[in-house]
VOPAGU-2260 file (C-alpha; in pm, 1 decimal, decimal comma):
REM VOPAGU-2260
SITE   aa  ch    i         X         Y         Z
SITE  MET   A    0   -1342,4   -1822,5    1359,4
SITE  LYS   A    1    -965,8   -1794,9    1402,8
SITE  ILE   A    2    -775,0   -1576,5    1647,7
SITE  GLY   A    3    -466,1   -1394,7    1522,9
SITE  MET   A    4    -202,1   -1158,6    1660,1
SITE  CYS   A    5     -58,4    -876,7    1450,0
SITE  MET   A    6     318,0    -848,2    1485,3
SITE  PHE   A    7     309,3    -466,8    1463,4
SITE  LEU   A    8     336,0    -462,4    1842,4
SITE  TRP   A    9     701,0    -568,0    1805,8
SITE  THR   A   10     827,1    -523,0    1452,5
SITE  THR   A   11     762,0    -459,2    1086,0
SITE  SER   A   12    1016,1    -725,8     988,8
SITE  VAL   A   13     946,6   -1069,2    1137,4
SITE  GLY   A   14    1230,2   -1321,0    1120,5
SITE  ARG   A   15    1401,5   -1612,1    1289,6
SITE  LYS   A   16    1498,2   -1390,9    1582,9
SITE  HIS   A   17    1129,9   -1381,8    1677,1
SITE  GLU   A   18    1093,2   -1759,6    1696,8
SITE  GLY   A   19    1066,9   -1765,5    2076,9
SITE  LEU   A   20     793,8   -1501,8    2070,8
SITE  LEU   A   21     607,9   -1680,1    1792,8
SITE  ARG   A   22     617,6   -2004,8    1989,6
SITE  ASP   A   23     477,2   -1831,2    2296,1
SITE  ILE   A   24     198,6   -1681,1    2085,1
SITE  LYS   A   25     121,2   -2032,5    1962,0
SITE  ASP   A   26     131,1   -2172,9    2315,3
SITE  THR   A   27    -111,5   -1900,9    2428,1
SITE  GLY   A   28    -366,5   -2049,1    2190,9
SITE  PHE   A   29    -350,1   -1831,4    1880,8
SITE  ASP   A   30    -429,4   -1987,4    1546,6
SITE  GLY   A   31    -198,2   -1756,4    1357,6
SITE  VAL   A   32     -15,0   -1427,3    1327,0
SITE  GLU   A   33     -40,3   -1125,3    1099,8
SITE  ILE   A   34     287,8   -1058,9     923,2
SITE  PRO   A   35     384,7    -704,1     815,8
SITE  ILE   A   36     511,1    -678,7     458,4
SITE  PHE   A   37     724,4    -370,4     400,9
SITE  SER   A   38    1059,7    -497,4     277,0
SITE  GLY   A   39    1236,0    -809,2     155,8
SITE  THR   A   40    1177,8   -1059,5    -121,2
SITE  PRO   A   41     929,0   -1341,0    -180,8
SITE  ASP   A   42    1207,6   -1585,0     -91,8
SITE  ASP   A   43    1242,1   -1418,7     250,7
SITE  TYR   A   44     871,3   -1467,4     315,5
SITE  CYS   A   45     885,1   -1824,1     188,7
SITE  ARG   A   46    1147,8   -1900,0     454,0
SITE  LEU   A   47     934,5   -1727,9     717,7
SITE  GLY   A   48     636,3   -1934,2     607,9
SITE  THR   A   49     840,0   -2250,5     658,9
SITE  LEU   A   50     923,8   -2137,7    1013,7
SITE  LEU   A   51     558,2   -2064,1    1088,4
SITE  ASP   A   52     458,9   -2405,2     952,1
SITE  ARG   A   53     710,3   -2567,3    1184,7
SITE  ILE   A   54     565,8   -2377,0    1482,2
SITE  GLY   A   55     208,4   -2449,3    1375,5
SITE  LEU   A   56      91,8   -2093,1    1309,9
SITE  GLU   A   57    -124,0   -1989,4    1016,8
SITE  ARG   A   58     -82,0   -1638,5     885,3
SITE  THR   A   59    -234,4   -1332,3     725,2
SITE  ALA   A   60     -43,7   -1033,1     586,0
SITE  VAL   A   61     -67,7    -657,9     636,9
SITE  SER   A   62      90,6    -360,9     466,9
SITE  ALA   A   63      48,4      12,1     406,8
SITE  MET   A   64     172,6     269,8     157,7
SITE  GLY   A   65     332,9     577,7     307,3
SITE  ASP   A   66     528,9     698,2       4,8
SITE  PRO   A   67     347,7     967,8    -200,3
SITE  SER   A   68     552,0     868,2    -505,7
SITE  MET   A   69     337,4     555,0    -537,7
SITE  ASN   A   70      -6,1     693,7    -455,6
SITE  LEU   A   71    -273,4     477,4    -617,1
SITE  ILE   A   72    -510,8     772,9    -664,9
SITE  ALA   A   73    -259,6    1029,8    -794,3
SITE  PRO   A   74    -338,4    1220,1   -1116,3
SITE  ASP   A   75      -4,8    1109,4   -1260,5
SITE  ALA   A   76     -19,8     767,6   -1427,6
SITE  THR   A   77     345,7     690,7   -1349,6
SITE  THR   A   78     284,8     746,4    -979,1
SITE  ARG   A   79     -16,8     516,0    -985,8
SITE  ARG   A   80     184,6     252,8   -1173,2
SITE  ARG   A   81     449,4     256,9    -900,1
SITE  GLY   A   82     174,3     197,5    -645,3
SITE  ILE   A   83      34,2     -92,8    -845,5
SITE  ASP   A   84     382,8    -240,1    -876,9
SITE  TYR   A   85     426,7    -211,8    -499,3
SITE  MET   A   86      99,8    -394,2    -445,9
SITE  LYS   A   87     200,5    -666,3    -691,2
SITE  TRP   A   88     523,1    -713,5    -493,1
SITE  ALA   A   89     328,4    -729,3    -164,2
SITE  ILE   A   90      91,3    -985,0    -315,7
SITE  ASP   A   91     384,5   -1196,3    -436,3
SITE  CYS   A   92     533,7   -1185,7     -86,3
SITE  SER   A   93     198,5   -1276,1      71,5
SITE  ASP   A   94     164,1   -1573,0    -159,8
SITE  ALA   A   95     517,3   -1690,3     -77,1
SITE  LEU   A   96     438,6   -1652,3     292,0
SITE  GLY   A   97     130,0   -1868,7     256,6
SITE  ALA   A   98    -114,1   -1588,7     337,6
SITE  THR   A   99    -441,1   -1566,5     147,0
SITE  ILE   A  100    -545,8   -1233,1     304,4
SITE  LEU   A  101    -347,4    -909,2     262,5
SITE  SER   A  102    -509,2    -622,3     450,6
SITE  GLY   A  103    -453,2    -259,0     537,4
SITE  PRO   A  104    -522,9      90,0     399,3
SITE  LEU   A  105    -406,5     -25,1      58,1
SITE  HIS   A  106    -601,0     234,0    -135,9
SITE  SER   A  107    -407,2     560,0     -87,6
SITE  THR   A  108    -100,5     710,4      74,8
SITE  LEU   A  109    -113,2     684,3     452,0
SITE  GLY   A  110     -93,8    1025,6     616,3
SITE  LYS   A  111    -111,4    1226,0     291,1
SITE  PHE   A  112    -397,2    1477,1     270,7
SITE  SER   A  113    -530,6    1690,9     -12,7
SITE  GLY   A  114    -700,9    1946,2     210,9
SITE  SER   A  115   -1047,7    1828,0     108,8
SITE  GLY   A  116   -1249,0    1509,2      86,4
SITE  PRO   A  117   -1210,7    1250,0    -188,5
SITE  SER   A  118   -1294,2    1376,8    -534,1
SITE  ALA   A  119   -1487,0    1194,0    -802,8
SITE  ALA   A  120   -1167,2    1180,8   -1009,6
SITE  GLU   A  121    -972,7    1021,1    -723,2
SITE  LEU   A  122   -1241,6     758,4    -671,9
SITE  LYS   A  123   -1244,6     681,9   -1044,6
SITE  ARG   A  124    -867,8     641,4   -1047,8
SITE  SER   A  125    -891,9     418,2    -740,8
SITE  VAL   A  126   -1137,2     187,5    -915,4
SITE  SER   A  127    -892,7     144,2   -1202,9
SITE  SER   A  128    -594,9      83,9    -971,8
SITE  GLN   A  129    -781,2    -166,1    -756,8
SITE  ARG   A  130    -902,4    -365,9   -1056,4
SITE  ALA   A  131    -544,5    -402,4   -1177,6
SITE  ILE   A  132    -436,6    -508,3    -828,0
SITE  GLY   A  133    -728,1    -749,3    -802,5
SITE  ASP   A  134    -631,2    -922,4   -1126,5
SITE  HIS   A  135    -280,0    -986,0    -993,5
SITE  ALA   A  136    -415,2   -1097,9    -654,3
SITE  ALA   A  137    -648,9   -1345,9    -821,4
SITE  LYS   A  138    -356,6   -1512,0    -999,2
SITE  HIS   A  139    -194,0   -1575,2    -661,2
SITE  GLY   A  140    -501,3   -1672,3    -459,3
SITE  VAL   A  141    -477,8   -1362,0    -241,1
SITE  THR   A  142    -771,7   -1144,2    -135,2
SITE  ILE   A  143    -712,9    -777,0     -51,3
SITE  GLY   A  144    -897,0    -645,3     254,8
SITE  LEU   A  145    -912,1    -266,5     215,7
SITE  GLU   A  146    -929,9     -77,3     544,7
SITE  ALA   A  147   -1119,8     240,6     627,4
SITE  LEU   A  148    -909,7     459,6     856,2
SITE  ASN   A  149    -999,9     747,9    1081,6
SITE  ARG   A  150    -988,7    1100,4     937,5
SITE  PHE   A  151    -656,2    1178,7    1105,5
SITE  GLU   A  152    -473,4     906,6     910,4
SITE  CYS   A  153    -637,0     921,6     567,4
SITE  TYR   A  154    -915,2    1098,5     379,9
SITE  LEU   A  155   -1018,5     858,2     103,6
SITE  PHE   A  156   -1224,0     616,4     314,4
SITE  ASN   A  157   -1317,8     690,8     675,4
SITE  THR   A  158   -1641,0     492,4     710,6
SITE  MET   A  159   -1745,8     139,8     628,1
SITE  ASP   A  160   -2034,5     260,8     411,4
SITE  ALA   A  161   -1798,1     465,0     194,1
SITE  LEU   A  162   -1551,4     177,6     170,1
SITE  ALA   A  163   -1822,1     -77,3      90,2
SITE  ALA   A  164   -1963,0     145,2    -184,6
SITE  HIS   A  165   -1616,9     162,5    -337,6
SITE  VAL   A  166   -1566,9    -213,1    -314,9
SITE  ASP   A  167   -1895,6    -249,8    -502,4
SITE  ALA   A  168   -1777,9       0,5    -764,9
SITE  VAL   A  169   -1452,8    -192,5    -812,9
SITE  GLY   A  170   -1655,0    -509,7    -852,9
SITE  HIS   A  171   -1361,9    -749,6    -824,1
SITE  PRO   A  172   -1388,2   -1068,0    -614,1
SITE  ASN   A  173   -1033,1   -1024,5    -483,5
SITE  ILE   A  174   -1087,1    -666,0    -363,7
SITE  ARG   A  175   -1291,6    -670,3     -45,4
SITE  ALA   A  176   -1313,4    -481,6     285,2
SITE  MET   A  177   -1193,0    -523,7     639,7
SITE  TYR   A  178   -1338,3    -391,9     965,5
SITE  ASP   A  179   -1130,6    -236,7    1242,0
SITE  THR   A  180   -1290,9    -169,9    1580,4
SITE  PHE   A  181   -1050,2     116,6    1662,2
SITE  HIS   A  182   -1122,7     319,9    1350,7
SITE  SER   A  183   -1495,7     245,8    1360,7
SITE  ASN   A  184   -1509,9     363,8    1720,8
SITE  ILE   A  185   -1384,7     705,0    1603,0
SITE  GLU   A  186   -1573,2     751,9    1277,8
SITE  GLU   A  187   -1901,1     561,6    1300,3
SITE  THR   A  188   -2207,6     690,6    1483,2
SITE  ASP   A  189   -2312,0     325,4    1506,9
SITE  PRO   A  190   -2006,4      95,1    1484,4
SITE  ILE   A  191   -2216,8    -219,3    1513,4
SITE  GLY   A  192   -2454,4    -109,6    1239,3
SITE  ALA   A  193   -2157,2     -15,8    1020,6
SITE  PHE   A  194   -2033,4    -373,6    1043,7
SITE  THR   A  195   -2374,0    -536,3    1003,6
SITE  ARG   A  196   -2476,2    -330,3     698,2
SITE  ASN   A  197   -2154,9    -420,9     520,1
SITE  SER   A  198   -2073,7    -766,5     653,3
SITE  ASN   A  199   -2110,8    -931,5     312,5
SITE  ARG   A  200   -1805,8    -736,7     187,8
SITE  ILE   A  201   -1586,6    -797,3     493,9
SITE  VAL   A  202   -1312,9   -1061,5     477,8
SITE  HIS   A  203   -1100,2    -963,4     777,5
SITE  VAL   A  204   -1146,4    -806,9    1122,2
SITE  HIS   A  205    -902,4    -623,4    1346,5
SITE  ILE   A  206    -974,1    -640,4    1716,9
SITE  SER   A  207    -830,0    -314,9    1847,9
SITE  GLU   A  208    -914,7    -130,4    2168,3
SITE  ASN   A  209   -1005,8     239,3    2160,6
SITE  ASP   A  210    -655,9     329,0    2289,1
SITE  ARG   A  211    -484,1      58,9    2076,5
SITE  GLY   A  212    -391,9    -121,6    2397,3
SITE  VAL   A  213    -519,0    -440,6    2562,1
SITE  PRO   A  214    -849,8    -557,6    2408,7
SITE  GLY   A  215   -1122,5    -557,1    2670,9
SITE  ARG   A  216    -984,8    -281,2    2892,0
SITE  GLY   A  217   -1134,3      13,9    2705,6
SITE  ASN   A  218   -1470,4     134,9    2581,4
SITE  ILE   A  219   -1527,8     -59,3    2257,8
SITE  PRO   A  220   -1874,5    -223,9    2281,3
SITE  TRP   A  221   -1729,0    -572,0    2278,2
SITE  ALA   A  222   -2033,6    -778,6    2370,2
SITE  GLU   A  223   -2236,7    -615,3    2093,7
SITE  THR   A  224   -1946,2    -649,5    1850,8
SITE  PHE   A  225   -1907,0   -1022,1    1906,3
SITE  ARG   A  226   -2283,0   -1074,8    1882,5
SITE  ALA   A  227   -2291,0    -888,7    1550,5
SITE  LEU   A  228   -1997,9   -1090,1    1417,8
SITE  ARG   A  229   -2162,2   -1419,2    1507,1
SITE  ALA   A  230   -2505,5   -1311,6    1382,9
SITE  SER   A  231   -2357,3   -1218,9    1044,0
SITE  GLY   A  232   -2208,2   -1564,1    1000,3
SITE  TYR   A  233   -1855,4   -1423,2     993,4
SITE  ASP   A  234   -1610,0   -1710,0    1026,6
SITE  GLY   A  235   -1276,5   -1548,6     941,9
SITE  TRP   A  236    -991,2   -1398,6    1142,0
SITE  LEU   A  237   -1027,0   -1190,6    1456,2
SITE  THR   A  238    -678,1   -1044,0    1472,9
SITE  ILE   A  239    -553,0    -830,1    1759,8
SITE  GLU   A  240    -390,0    -510,5    1640,3
SITE  ALA   A  241    -215,9    -319,3    1918,2
SITE  PHE   A  242      70,5     -73,9    1919,9
SITE  GLY   A  243     351,0      28,4    2151,9
SITE  ARG   A  244     666,4     239,1    2153,8
SITE  ALA   A  245     914,5     -32,9    2057,2
SITE  LEU   A  246     949,4      96,0    1700,3
SITE  LYS   A  247    1001,8     472,4    1680,6
SITE  ASP   A  248     890,3     513,1    1318,7
SITE  LEU   A  249     578,1     301,5    1367,8
SITE  ALA   A  250     499,6     475,2    1697,7
SITE  ALA   A  251     523,5     811,4    1522,4
SITE  ALA   A  252     301,1     695,8    1235,5
SITE  THR   A  253      34,9     564,3    1473,0
SITE  LYS   A  254      67,9     857,2    1717,3
SITE  VAL   A  255     167,1     636,3    2009,0
SITE  TRP   A  256     335,2     847,3    2276,7
SITE  ARG   A  257     281,3     630,4    2583,0
SITE  ASP   A  258     260,1     264,6    2682,8
SITE  PHE   A  259     -86,8     110,5    2680,0
SITE  SER   A  260      -1,7    -205,3    2871,6
SITE  GLU   A  261     239,8    -329,4    3134,8
SITE  THR   A  262     404,1    -568,2    2888,9
SITE  PRO   A  263     343,0    -695,6    2534,8
SITE  GLU   A  264     261,2   -1032,0    2688,7
SITE  SER   A  265     -38,4    -883,4    2866,5
SITE  VAL   A  266    -172,5    -764,4    2531,2
SITE  TYR   A  267    -173,9   -1100,7    2360,1
SITE  ARG   A  268    -245,5   -1322,3    2659,9
SITE  GLU   A  269    -528,2   -1112,6    2800,8
SITE  GLY   A  270    -642,0   -1025,2    2450,1
SITE  HIS   A  271    -669,9   -1390,2    2350,2
SITE  ARG   A  272    -884,5   -1466,0    2654,7
SITE  HIS   A  273   -1098,9   -1164,1    2576,3
SITE  ILE   A  274   -1173,3   -1279,3    2222,0
SITE  ARG   A  275   -1224,5   -1642,8    2318,7
SITE  ASP   A  276   -1459,2   -1563,5    2606,5
SITE  GLY   A  277   -1644,4   -1289,4    2416,4
SITE  TRP   A  278   -1702,1   -1514,2    2118,5
SITE  HIS   A  279   -1837,0   -1793,9    2336,4
SITE  ALA   A  280   -2062,2   -1558,4    2533,2
SITE  ALA   A  281   -2205,4   -1421,5    2208,3
SITE  ALA   A  282   -2334,1   -1768,2    2120,6
């Protein structure tokens, strides 16, 4: 198991100006960081990867698609092609960064709703889009971890069972699933069972409190979660995903209207202890 920290708490564009923060994250005991990919070129991420190597941090990548003009499940083939091209770019950047996992709700447009649940046609189009993305990911040694989100942020996949069924339908080794404790706490009647039933498809895990604040301070069933993770044999990343008000656009997208911690430092320092101690206790 490796412990990671998602940089969404501070920025969607990590660079040299964050070196001091990255070094403190390393000194806290983290194995790596999760790097947002929303802009830039592969060369930019290659330089960032060199900086992370120098600090001694491994990395994963995260992205999302908020532009309806590149919706991967749209009826229009040109729109879907733009979405596939975006994903190919994000995969190229992840590869340059040195990340082998690219996760997020990378199946449909974030925050765009049709007014009803997913249709059979949308799911069929998604299978086709994801297979094309998977082929490109395989060439670069990157695995996509698709994320089920709560019903207020997307409509295509809200539960782990629905997401896992779709991953099976895609049937591509580079298109897998991720598990997020925040979203599961909202949508699943049994969050632990949702993980356990689908653990063989899961390649990444977000550790996120029910209020998106400091892990361990809220009502997520952490002891049961860590026991289920260990019992499944999961040995990948446990990455803290928390949000604040530092970035107005990101705060608006995640519906963050108040601070959930005294300081960002309390999130990653207390959060690291929480994961480390919870993992050990689950043994």
